[in-house]
N, C-alpha and C positions, 0 to 999 in steps of 0.2 A: 389230332389232325380233326375240323374240321365238322360237326354234319351236316354234310352239301346237303342239298338236297336230291340231287339227280348227281351222278355222273358218268361220264359214256367220253367210249375213244373213239374221234373225230375219226373219218376215211379220209380219205388220202388227203394232206392237205393240195396237190395240185388240183387232184379232179374239186375240191373247194374252194382255190382260185380262182380257178375258169370258170366259178358258182358267178362267187363274189363278182370277179368284176363284172360279171353283164348283167348283175343288179343293182353295182355302187352307179349305174347308169338312171335307176330308177328313183332310186330314194336317198337321201343319208342318212337313214338307219336301215337298220336288219335284227327280225327278230330271232335267234337263236330258242328254240322247244323243244325239250327232251323225256325224256325217260327213262324209270329203271326197263324195258323192257326190252333195250339197248333200238328205243325208236329217235331219229332227229329231223326234223325243217327245220330249214333257213323261209323267215317266209320277206316277204320285200309288201307296204301295203301304200300305197297314191288313192287319189282322188277319180283315180281311170279307171286303178288296173290293180290284184293281188293276183301278186305272181308266190310261189311258197316248192319246195320240194326237196322231198323226206328221199330221207337214207333206212332202210331196216336192218336189224343183222346187224347190227354194234354190238360191239364186247366193253361189261361195263365192267370196271375195276372193285373190288368190293375193299375198305382201311378195318385194317386191324383197331380197335378199339385199348389192344398197350398199354398200362399206362395209365390212359383218362380214367378218370377220374369220375366220381360218381355223378357228382351232378355235370359232369359236360357228354355224359352221355344220353344218345339219342334218348327224348320222354315220349314222340309219337313213331307211330309207325306210317309211312307214306305209302299208294297205293300204287306200284308196278309200274300202272299203266296211266298214272295220270303223267300231265309234263311240267316241263316248270317252263319257264320261259326268261327271260333275258332281250332285251335289248339293248341293240351299242352301237356304236356310229361305226359308219360300215367302212370311213375309209381305213379309220384307224385299223378296223380286223383285215380287209383289205393286205396292209404297210403289212403287218405281225404275218400273217400268213406268206405274204413273198419276202422278208428278211432269216425265213426258214430257212438258211443255206446249203446247212446238212440236212438228210434227209432220211428225221427222226423215223423206226418203225414202232414211234407209239404214241400219240395227242388224247392225253387226258382234259377232257372238260368240262369243273368242276357248277355247277349252279352250286346258290345259297342268296335263298327269298329274307327279309329282314323284317317284313309285315307280322 
């Protein structure tokens, strides 16, 4: 399993879908920011307005490093309150949220920075 900067369980997909549908009218891109303290934010920025929806107390899964070589072990400790951000096409994200016909009990979002 790759060494993610952040892994967090998403809130209910129905709630996310409703928020993203409203944000979709404002911008073509959405920023998903999350940290290991269980905090997540959905952000849309335009010339006229900045809209952010915050979620807190989300669960954060832990991953086992069993069977991972020493060269693939995490090399840095990340501050749990530090936000990792990813900017995605809001229409594609909306399609993902709408395409979930089965209502899963958990959906995990893992963000990895390659900078």
